[in-house]
C-alpha positions in Angstrom: 137.8 81.2 -6.5 139.8 78.4 -4.9 138.5 79.5 -1.4 134.9 79.4 -2.6 135.4 75.9 -4.1 137.0 74.6 -0.9 134.1 76.0 1.2 131.6 74.2 -1.0 133.5 70.9 -0.7 133.5 71.2 3.1 129.7 72.0 3.3 128.9 69.0 0.9 131.1 66.7 3.0 129.2 67.6 6.2 125.8 67.2 4.6 126.5 63.7 3.6 128.2 62.6 6.8 126.5 61.3 10.0 127.5 60.0 13.4 125.3 56.9 13.8 123.5 56.1 17.0 122.2 52.8 18.4 124.6 50.5 16.5 124.2 46.9 17.6 126.0 43.6 17.9 129.7 44.8 17.8 132.2 42.2 16.8 136.0 42.7 16.9 138.4 41.1 14.5 141.0 38.6 15.8 143.9 41.1 15.6 141.8 43.8 17.4 142.2 46.3 14.5 138.6 46.3 13.1 135.1 46.3 14.5 132.0 45.1 12.6 128.5 46.1 13.7 124.9 46.2 12.6 123.3 49.5 11.8 120.0 50.2 10.1 119.7 46.5 9.3 123.1 46.3 7.4 126.6 45.3 8.5 129.4 47.9 8.6 133.1 47.9 9.7 135.3 50.6 11.2 138.9 50.7 12.5 139.3 50.0 16.3 140.8 53.4 16.6 137.7 55.0 15.1 137.0 56.7 11.8 134.9 56.2 8.7 132.7 53.1 8.6 132.6 51.0 5.5 129.3 49.3 4.5 129.7 45.6 4.1 126.1 44.6 3.2 123.1 46.3 1.6 120.0 44.2 1.4 116.3 44.3 2.0 116.3 42.5 5.3 118.0 42.4 8.7 121.7 41.5 8.9 122.9 41.1 12.5 125.0 39.2 15.0 128.3 39.3 13.0 131.3 37.3 14.2 134.8 37.1 12.8 136.5 33.7 12.1 139.6 33.1 14.2 141.8 33.5 11.0 140.1 36.8 10.3 139.2 36.0 6.7 135.4 35.6 7.1 132.4 37.0 9.0 129.4 34.8 9.8 126.1 36.5 10.6 122.3 36.1 10.9 120.0 37.4 8.1 116.4 37.3 7.0 117.2 38.8 3.6 115.4 36.0 1.7 112.3 36.1 3.9 113.4 33.6 6.5 116.2 33.4 9.1 119.5 31.9 7.9 123.2 31.9 8.6 125.5 33.4 6.1 129.3 33.8 5.7 131.1 36.5 3.6 134.7 37.8 3.3 135.6 40.0 6.2 136.2 43.0 3.9 132.8 42.5 2.4 131.7 40.7 -0.8 129.3 37.9 -1.8 127.5 36.3 1.2 127.0 32.6 1.0 124.1 30.9 2.8 125.3 28.2 5.2 122.0 26.9 6.7 118.4 27.7 7.2 115.9 26.6 9.9 115.8 29.2 12.7 119.4 28.7 13.8 121.3 31.5 15.5 125.0 32.2 15.0 126.9 31.8 18.3 130.6 31.3 17.7 133.4 29.9 15.4 135.4 26.8 16.1 139.2 27.3 16.1 139.7 25.8 12.6 137.7 28.6 11.0 135.8 25.9 9.1 132.9 25.1 11.5 130.3 27.3 13.3 128.6 26.9 16.7 124.9 27.4 16.3 121.8 27.5 18.6 118.3 26.6 17.9 115.3 26.8 20.2 113.1 23.7 20.6 109.8 23.4 22.4 110.2 21.4 25.6 113.9 20.8 24.9 115.1 24.4 25.3 118.0 26.0 23.4 120.2 23.2 21.8 123.6 23.7 20.4 124.8 22.5 16.9 128.0 22.4 14.9 128.0 22.8 11.1 130.6 23.3 8.4 130.6 26.7 6.6 129.6 25.0 3.4 126.4 23.8 5.1 127.3 20.2 5.5 128.0 18.0 8.5 125.4 19.4 10.8 125.9 17.8 14.3 123.6 17.9 17.3 126.0 18.5 20.2 123.4 17.2 22.7 123.9 20.3 24.8 121.9 23.3 26.0 123.2 26.8 25.9 122.1 30.4 25.3 122.5 33.3 22.8 125.5 34.6 24.7 127.9 31.7 24.6 131.6 31.5 23.9 134.0 28.7 23.1 137.4 28.4 24.8 140.6 28.7 22.7 141.0 24.9 22.5 137.2 24.4 22.0 137.0 22.0 24.9 134.7 24.2 26.9 131.8 26.6 26.4 130.9 29.4 28.8 127.3 30.8 28.7 124.8 32.8 30.7 121.5 31.3 31.5 118.4 33.5 32.1 118.9 37.1 33.1 117.3 40.2 31.5 119.5 42.8 29.7 117.4 45.8 31.0 116.6 44.7 34.6 119.8 45.4 36.4 118.2 45.4 39.8 116.3 42.1 39.4 116.9 39.5 42.1 115.1 36.2 41.8 114.9 32.7 40.3 115.6 33.9 36.7 118.6 36.2 37.4 121.4 35.5 34.9 123.9 32.8 36.0 127.2 31.9 34.3 127.8 28.2 33.5 130.6 26.2 31.9 130.0 23.2 29.7 132.7 20.6 29.2 132.3 19.6 25.6 134.2 16.4 26.1 132.2 15.0 28.9 129.0 17.1 28.5 129.1 18.0 32.2 127.9 21.4 33.4 129.4 23.5 36.2 128.4 26.8 37.7 131.0 29.5 37.2 129.5 32.4 39.1 126.1 33.5 40.5 125.6 36.8 42.3 122.2 38.0 43.7 121.8 40.0 40.5 122.5 39.1 36.8 125.7 38.1 34.9 125.6 38.1 31.1 127.8 38.2 27.9 130.7 35.9 29.0 133.7 35.6 26.7 136.9 33.6 27.1 140.3 35.3 26.9 142.2 33.4 24.2 145.4 34.5 25.9 145.0 32.8 29.3 143.6 35.7 31.2 140.3 34.0 32.3 136.8 34.9 31.5 135.3 38.4 30.9 131.6 39.2 31.4 129.1 41.9 32.4 127.8 41.8 36.0 125.1 44.0 37.5 126.1 46.0 40.5 122.4 46.6 41.1 122.4 49.7 39.0 124.4 49.0 35.9 126.2 46.2 34.1 130.0 46.5 34.7 132.7 44.6 32.9 134.4 42.1 35.1 136.9 39.3 34.9 137.5 36.0 36.7 141.1 34.9 36.4 142.0 31.4 35.2 143.1 30.4 38.7 139.7 31.3 40.1 137.7 29.3 37.6 136.2 26.2 39.2 136.2 27.7 42.8 133.0 27.7 44.7 133.3 31.5 45.4 135.7 32.8 42.7 137.3 36.2 43.1 135.8 38.7 40.6 137.8 41.8 39.4 135.6 44.7 38.3 137.1 46.6 35.4 134.6 49.5 34.9 132.6 51.8 37.1 129.8 53.1 34.9 127.3 55.4 36.6 125.0 56.2 33.7 124.5 53.3 31.4 125.2 49.5 31.2 127.7 47.5 29.2 126.1 44.9 26.9 127.0 42.4 24.3 130.8 42.0 24.7 133.1 40.9 21.9 136.8 40.1 22.5 139.8 39.9 20.1 141.3 36.5 19.6 144.9 37.7 19.8 145.1 40.4 22.4 141.9 40.6 24.6 140.8 44.0 23.2 137.0 44.3 23.7 134.1 46.2 22.3 130.6 46.4 23.6 127.2 48.2 23.4 126.9 51.2 25.6 123.4 52.8 25.3 123.5 54.5 21.8 127.2 54.0 21.1 129.8 51.3 20.9 132.6 51.5 23.5 136.0 49.8 23.5 138.2 48.6 26.4 141.9 47.7 26.2 143.0 45.5 29.1 146.4 47.3 29.0 144.8 50.3 30.6 141.2 49.3 31.4 139.9 52.7 30.4 136.6 52.4 28.5 136.5 54.8 25.5 133.8 55.7 22.9 134.5 54.2 19.5 134.2 57.2 17.2 132.2 56.2 14.1 131.5 58.3 11.1 129.3 57.3 8.1 130.0 59.2 4.9 126.7 58.2 3.2 123.4 59.9 2.6 121.0 57.5 4.4 117.7 59.0 3.2 115.2 56.1 3.1 113.4 55.2 -0.1 109.8 56.7 0.1 108.4 53.7 -1.8 107.6 50.7 0.3 107.3 47.4 -1.7 105.9 44.3 -0.2 105.8 40.9 -1.9 103.2 38.9 0.1 103.6 35.2 -0.5 102.0 33.0 2.2 102.0 36.0 4.5 99.6 36.2 7.4 99.4 37.4 11.0 97.0 34.6 12.1 94.9 31.9 10.5 92.0 29.5 11.2 91.3 26.3 9.2 87.6 25.8 8.5 85.9 22.8 10.3 85.8 20.7 7.0 89.4 21.6 6.2 88.6 22.9 2.7 89.4 26.6 3.2 91.4 28.9 5.5 90.4 32.2 7.1 93.4 34.5 7.8 94.2 38.0 8.9 96.6 40.2 7.2 97.3 43.8 8.3 93.8 45.1 9.3 91.4 42.8 7.5 90.2 39.2 7.1 90.6 37.0 4.0 89.6 33.5 2.9 91.5 31.2 0.6 91.0 27.5 -0.5 93.1 25.1 1.5 94.8 23.9 -1.7 95.5 27.5 -2.7 93.7 29.7 -5.3 91.8 32.9 -5.4 91.6 34.9 -2.2 88.3 36.3 -1.0 88.3 39.4 1.1 85.9 39.2 4.1 86.3 42.7 5.6 87.2 45.9 3.8 87.0 48.8 6.4 90.5 48.4 8.0 89.0 48.5 11.5 91.7 46.2 12.9 90.9 42.5 13.6 91.8 40.8 16.8 90.4 37.3 17.0 88.2 35.2 14.7 86.6 31.7 14.5 84.6 29.6 12.0 81.5 27.8 13.1 80.7 24.1 12.4 78.5 25.0 9.4 81.8 25.8 7.6 80.4 29.2 6.6 79.7 31.5 9.5 82.5 33.7 10.8 82.6 35.5 14.1 85.4 38.0 14.7 86.3 40.9 17.1 87.3 44.2 15.6 88.1 47.7 17.0 85.4 50.4 17.1 86.8 53.6 18.6 89.5 51.7 20.4 87.2 49.0 21.9 86.8 45.4 20.6 83.3 44.5 19.5 81.9 41.2 18.2 80.9 40.9 14.5 79.4 38.2 12.3 80.0 37.5 8.6 79.9 34.6 6.1 82.4 33.2 3.6 79.6 32.8 1.1 77.8 36.1 1.5 80.4 38.8 1.4 78.4 41.8 2.6 79.0 44.4 5.3 79.7 42.4 8.6 77.0 42.7 11.2 78.0 43.9 14.7 76.4 41.8 17.4 74.1 44.0 19.5 75.0 42.3 22.7 78.6 43.4 22.4 77.9 47.1 22.2 78.7 47.7 25.9 81.3 45.0 26.2 85.0 44.7 25.5 85.6 41.4 23.6 88.8 39.7 24.7 88.8 36.5 22.8 86.7 33.8 21.0 86.6 30.1 21.5 84.7 27.3 19.6 84.2 24.1 21.6 82.3 21.2 20.0 80.3 23.6 17.8 79.5 26.1 20.6 80.8 29.7 20.6 82.2 30.9 23.9 83.2 34.6 24.2 85.6 36.0 26.8 84.6 39.6 27.6 85.1 42.5 30.0 82.9 45.2 31.4 84.5 48.1 33.3 87.0 46.7 35.8 85.5 43.2 35.6 87.8 41.2 33.4 87.6 37.9 31.5 84.0 37.0 32.0 82.4 34.2 29.9 79.4 34.2 27.6 77.8 31.4 25.6 76.0 31.9 22.2 72.5 30.5 21.8 72.6 27.6 19.2 69.6 29.0 17.3 70.2 32.8 17.2 72.7 35.5 18.1 71.7 35.9 21.7 74.4 35.5 24.3 74.1 34.3 27.8 76.6 35.5 30.4 77.3 32.2 32.2 80.3 33.3 34.3 80.1 36.9 35.4 81.8 37.0 38.8 85.2 35.3 38.0 88.3 35.8 35.9 88.1 32.8 33.5 91.3 31.4 32.2 90.4 28.3 30.2 87.5 26.0 29.4 86.8 22.4 28.4 83.4 21.1 27.2 82.2 17.5 27.8 81.4 15.3 24.8 77.7 15.6 25.4 78.0 19.4 25.6 76.2 19.5 28.9 79.2 19.9 31.3 81.7 22.7 31.3 85.0 22.7 33.2 86.7 26.1 33.6 89.6 27.5 35.6 89.4 30.7 37.6 92.4 32.9 38.3 92.2 34.2 41.9 93.5 37.8 42.1 96.3 38.6 44.5 97.1 35.0 45.2 97.6 34.1 41.5 96.3 30.6 42.3 93.7 28.8 40.2 90.4 27.1 41.0 88.7 24.5 38.9 84.9 24.6 38.5 82.3 22.3 37.0 79.2 23.8 35.5 76.0 22.0 34.3 75.0 24.1 31.3 71.4 23.0 31.3 70.8 23.7 35.0 73.2 26.6 35.1 74.6 25.2 38.4 78.3 25.1 39.2 80.5 23.7 42.0 84.1 24.1 43.0 86.1 20.9 42.1 
């Protein structure tokens, strides 16, 4: 009887135990004894020596990019659990997560006092800017510096190393956007190049024990973990020590322990670890003793949710797309009116100057056709006969006129103009790949740019719409 009971216990244990794959964003604790990672949108921790993982978070949302504080007491991470991106902190053993700041910031690193975070935020025209904020959300400071997702502070916080450009999955790429390592002096705001090979370098981290900077460098086939010693930093051509010789997958997303330089990193569908005492990469054995069957019921709370929208010319209502159909709603909010109901899949849409007529492109047997509807007369949308043998690429309203970009066969991105009085369309540019258009105030002259195949250069043309004559500008 005891043997049967023992056998049942073993079988049940195996049924509810899995070895996870494709864990992301590994972070190692300051003492090098624990590893936190993101798996199936939640955060988990596991001993550095391997073993059973412990769930730290369980929310409806994505928790990722964890990072231990230098004192080991807290973990900061990114999350969209409340419907928008924010930075949170929680105890390193798990517990209540406290929101630090919202506004599309990314968690980058901790400052040495374990009281402040280094954040990054992307800005149009300004690039990725770096910020400093206290963990209670106060004292946000613009550091007036650019950086990147993979940045790391030195032990004294007087420097920051980061990679610029580079693609994580293009190890053989050589060109103007290959990854380069830079160092920013945070006292003087001066930048210096640390290292630049013909390929890409990424994921730099400082040794907090005076052993230089570790990073991943492409050998033209795979990313290998390398090191530049302290005495080589600042040299024009620093000596690089390669620590790994992977011949099947690349090392990515390195995290280093504050006290002893133990490292963990992504390695295809596993997490690997590397101890500088022997420089032998080893798989981190992770086991999850949970039944991770997903809930078959999917619940969505749609508040101000849309894939794309278009404000009516008079500004009193908004046309928007959600999932596969079109909807209209008053600009000030209110009852939503459904425009389409057949789930064909909407691509592009516009509202004409009468503030009622809607044109949109929708999929019919895998090809985009042109349709017409109205916000006042919600009946079955009418497919425009002209588009039956066309592939509709996009729509554009310029000063009340509807322009349609379309393709036929191998001829791409041609241009048609709708007649002002009916739904007839005239193909005004049929021998060029049209990129963009601008219509004159009197609506008689059309400027458009052509993309020249092979050369990838652009030509500018001027067309008289009344005379249908054009010339190269």
